[in-house]
C-alpha positions as CSV (number, residue, x, y, z in Angstrom):
1,M,100.4,100.3,85.3
2,I,101.3,95.8,85.3
3,V,104.5,94.8,85.0
4,D,104.9,91.2,83.7
5,A,108.2,91.1,82.9
6,G,111.7,88.6,83.2
7,R,111.0,85.6,82.2
8,N,113.9,85.3,80.4
9,D,116.3,86.5,82.6
10,G,116.4,84.2,84.8
11,M,120.7,83.3,83.8
12,A,121.1,87.1,84.6
13,P,123.6,87.9,87.2
14,E,121.5,89.2,89.7
15,A,122.6,92.2,90.8
16,E,122.3,93.3,86.8
17,L,119.2,92.0,87.1
18,R,118.2,94.0,90.6
19,A,120.2,97.1,88.3
20,A,117.8,96.6,85.5
21,I,114.7,95.6,86.9
22,T,115.1,99.0,89.2
23,R,116.2,101.6,86.6
24,Y,112.5,100.3,84.3
25,V,110.3,100.3,87.4
26,A,112.0,103.8,88.5
27,A,111.3,105.2,84.8
28,L,107.5,103.9,85.0
29,R,107.2,105.6,88.3
30,A,109.1,108.8,87.6
31,A,106.7,108.7,83.9
32,Y,103.6,107.8,85.3
33,P,104.2,109.4,89.2
34,Q,100.7,109.0,90.6
35,A,99.5,105.3,88.5
36,R,98.8,101.9,90.8
37,L,101.7,100.1,89.9
38,V,101.2,96.0,90.1
39,V,103.7,93.6,89.4
40,V,103.5,89.6,88.8
41,L,105.9,87.4,89.0
42,P,107.0,84.9,86.9
43,T,105.1,81.4,87.1
44,L,104.3,78.0,85.3
45,L,101.0,76.7,85.0
46,D,102.8,73.8,87.2
47,T,103.1,73.6,90.7
48,T,106.9,73.0,91.1
49,Q,108.8,76.9,89.2
50,P,111.9,76.5,88.0
51,W,115.0,78.0,89.7
52,E,115.3,80.8,87.3
53,Y,111.8,81.9,87.9
54,R,111.5,82.0,91.2
55,Q,115.4,83.6,91.7
56,V,113.8,86.4,89.3
57,A,110.3,86.7,91.2
58,T,112.4,87.4,94.6
59,V,114.1,90.6,92.7
60,L,110.7,91.8,91.6
61,R,108.8,91.3,94.9
62,A,111.8,93.3,96.6
63,V,112.0,96.1,93.8
64,G,108.4,96.6,93.6
65,L,108.0,96.7,97.6
66,E,110.8,99.2,97.2
67,H,108.7,101.2,94.5
68,H,105.9,100.5,96.9
69,A,103.9,98.3,93.7
70,A,101.8,95.4,95.1
71,V,103.1,92.3,94.0
72,V,100.7,89.5,93.0
73,D,101.9,86.0,92.3
74,P,99.2,83.5,90.1
75,S,101.3,80.3,91.8
76,T,99.9,81.2,95.1
77,V,96.3,80.9,93.7
78,E,95.2,77.4,95.1
79,G,94.3,75.1,91.8
80,F,96.1,77.2,90.0
81,A,98.3,75.3,88.6
82,E,98.5,71.3,88.4
83,P,101.6,69.0,89.1
84,G,103.8,67.7,86.0
85,A,102.5,70.9,83.9
86,A,100.8,67.6,82.3
87,G,96.7,68.5,80.8
88,A,94.5,70.6,79.2
89,L,96.1,74.2,80.4
90,V,99.5,72.7,78.8
91,C,100.1,72.9,75.8
92,F,102.1,69.8,73.3
93,D,105.2,71.1,74.9
94,G,104.7,70.6,78.1
95,F,105.6,74.5,78.8
96,H,103.2,77.3,77.2
97,P,100.0,78.0,78.2
98,S,97.0,76.3,75.8
99,A,94.3,78.0,75.0
100,A,92.5,76.8,77.9
101,G,95.1,77.2,80.4
102,Q,95.3,81.6,79.0
103,A,91.9,81.2,79.3
104,H,92.6,79.5,83.4
105,Y,95.8,82.2,83.4
106,A,93.3,85.4,82.7
107,D,90.6,84.4,85.0
108,V,93.5,83.9,87.8
109,L,95.2,87.4,87.0
110,T,91.6,89.1,86.7
111,E,91.4,87.5,90.6
112,L,94.4,88.7,92.2
113,L,94.4,92.1,90.5
114,R,90.5,92.9,91.8
115,S,92.3,92.2,95.5
116,S,95.4,93.9,95.5
117,G,93.5,97.3,95.9
């Protein structure tokens, strides 16, 4: 199972965020105790991640590890992101991935999932 969540939750208080993620991951573990669980940390196609994403990532990483999940972070892959989120990987809005960005993200995520065990 892949947990790829939390991008819009960065403004929540950390304790509330941790409680919600813990409930969610615990429910997955209870429903599918033999499943391999992988947590994908939120990231933008930029070399700098917003503080909200960093906060969510910290909580996701901790809760994931507490529940024996593999935790993968696409932003740690060399060449994943472009400085300033400009270029062919990002849409005109400067935030969302373009079609090329989606394909690039899929390639990186596929490799991370394969290498995570």
